[in-house]
N, C-alpha and C positions, 0 to 999 in steps of 0.2 A: 426355726430360729437358732441363732448362735448362742452357745452357752457362755457363761461368764468366763470359764477357763479358756475357751477359744478366743474370746475378745482380748483377754489379758495377754495371751500368747502373741496375738497380732500387734498388741501395743509394745510388748517386751522385745521381740526379736528385731523388728525394724529399728527400734531404739538402740539396740546393741550394735547393729550393723553400721549405724550412722553416728556412733559415739565420737569417732575420730574427726569426721567432717564438722560435727557440731562443736567440738572442742576448738578446732581451728577457726571456725566462724566467730565464736565468742571471743577468743583471744585477739584476733585481728580486728574485730569491731571495737574493742576497748582501745587498742593501739591507735587505730585510725581516728577515733574520737579525741585522743590526746595528742595528735600529730602537731597541733599548733604549739605545743610545749616541747615535744620530743624532736621535731624537725628530722624525721627519719630519712628524708630524701638527701640529707647531707651526710649520712653515715654510710661509708663505704664498707662492704663486707666481702670477704673471700671465703666461701664455703669449701671445706676440704674434699667433699664428695662430688663437687661439680667440675666440669671441664670448661675450658674457654669456649664461648659461643659468640657468634657474630649476629647482632640484631639488625633487623631491617631499619634503614635510616628514614625516619619520618621528618621530612624537611619542613621547617616552619618559617624560615627567613633566609635572605641571601643579599649580600652587597658585593659589588664588583669594584676592586681597586685597580691601580695601574698595572700591576704584574701578578695579581692573584685574585681569587674569589673566596669570600668567607661564607660558609654555609652553616646556619644554625638549625639544629635538629632537637628532637625530644631527648636525645641521649648525648648531647655535647656539641662542641664547635669544631668544624672541619675547615682546613685551609687547603685550597686547590691551587697548585702552582704547576702549570703545564700538565704533565701526566702524573705528577706526584700529589698524593693526598696524605695529609697529616692531621692529627687531632691535637687539641690542647689538653694536656693531662689534668690541669687544675679544674677543668670544666667537664671532665668525664662523668657521664651519667646525669649531667645537668639539663634541665628543660630550657632551651634557648628560645626566646619568644620574638625578639626583634634585635636588629643590628643597626648601628649608625657609624659612618666614617666621617671624621673631621680631620682633614689633612692626612697625616700618617697615623692617626690614632683611631682605634676601633672601640666603640662603646657597646657593651653587650648587656641586654636586659634579660633576666632569667628568673626562674622561680627561686633560685638561690641568691639573688641579689643583682646589683648593677656592678659590672666589671669594666675595667679599662685595659686594653691591650695596646702597648706601644713598643714596637720592635719585638723583642722576645720577653718583655717584662709585662706580667699581668698582675693586677691588684684589684681587690674588691673595694668599691667606693662606698656602697651602702649595703647593709645586711637586711634587706626587706624584699618581699615578694614583688618583683617588677615585671610589668607587662609590656611597656613601650618606653622608648627614649627618643626625644627629638631635640633639635638645636633651635634655640631662640637667641639670635645675636651671638654673643660670646658665652652664653650660658646653656644649660641643659634643662629640659622639662621632662620629668619622669612621671609616668602613670603607675601608681603603686597600689592598684586595686582598692581594698577597703581602707588603706592608709591615705587615699586621696591623691592629690597632685603635689609633687615636690619639685621645687626649682633649685638647681645646683649650679655652682661654678665649675670650671673645667677640672678642678682638683677634687671634686666630689663634696665640697663643703656646701651645706644647705644655706640657701639665701633666706634669711629670716624676714618675716612680714612681706613675702613676695606679693606684689600687687597683681601680677598676671595670674598666678596660681589661685590666689584668693578670689579674683574676679570670676574666673571660670567656675570654681567650686560653688560660689554663691549663685551664679546663673543656673547651674545644674540643679541645685537644691530648690530653687524657686520655680523650676519648670513643671514639677509635679506630673511627670510622665507616668501614665498607667501601664503596667506590664501586662501584655496579653497572656491569657491563660490557655494552656493546652492540656490534653489528656496526659501527655508524656510528663509535663511538669507536675501535674497533680499526683501522678503515680510516684515520681521521684520524691516529692515533698512528703507523701505518706510513708514512703520507704525509709526516709531519713528522719522522719518525725517533725520536720519543719512546719508542716501543715497543722500539727497538733500543739506544739509548744513554742513555735517561732524559731527564727534563725539563731537568736542569742543562746537559747537553751538546747539547741539541737545536739551539740557535742555531748552534753550530759545525758540526753535521751538515748543516744547511741551507746554511750558507755554503760548506762543502766541496763539497756536491753542485752548488751553483751555479757554483763555480770549475771543477769538473770538466766541467760542461756547456759552460761558456764556452770552455775549452781545446779540447774536442771540436769546438765550432762554428768556432773560429778555424783550427784545424789542418785541419778538413774543407774549409773555404773555400780554404785554401792549396793542398791537394791537388786540389781541383776545378778550379781555374783555372790551376794551374802545369802547363806542358807537361813531359812525360817527357824526361829527358836523352837526347839522340840522336834525338828525334822529328823535329827539323828536318833533321838530317843524312840520316835515312832517306828523307824526302820528296825531298830533292835528288837522292839516288842513284836513286830511283824515276823521277824526271823524265829522268835521263840514260838 
């Protein structure tokens, strides 16, 4: 059988080796839980110790205009004109989900909001997480995820009391579609805590778990490197 001292050593040294990964996991878990308030995807950073890299373009949407093609990707919007490819600086690093052309104007739905590109001028129309934009007559219909369906005019002004958006939303809420359950979803829900506390309290669960892991990491580090009281005295007595 293993002795208490051996078991403690097996508990101590792996803990010391994984202190840094545990610290990173705890801090990043807290930040991800608070991302709804922090909007970290909108913060551009330039680390001094990194070099310029070229990421693989993950294409999510594309539209073809008369003399160019617009390509939406997970890391920005690209414009292809003949053999020339350029990117839109304002959308660098943005998750572009869908594109819509209306005459000479391009509407861009992204995680960072709904944008309008006309000529060389780009402006953000709404500051919400947007998944899709479509044209309805002379207006726009925007799918905004948890924010529901939003109807806008061409200038980005929200159409109040929109009958179309309200009608679609009411029909969806009355449909009572049951979501199929899979092992993958169960594992994800258990990992994020949604299966335990629900979707509303999930960010708090993740933040609490991160704080707990952070405390365990810091206190474990303190115990690992702090000498026991009386250890120095015992060594002196042994020398005598």
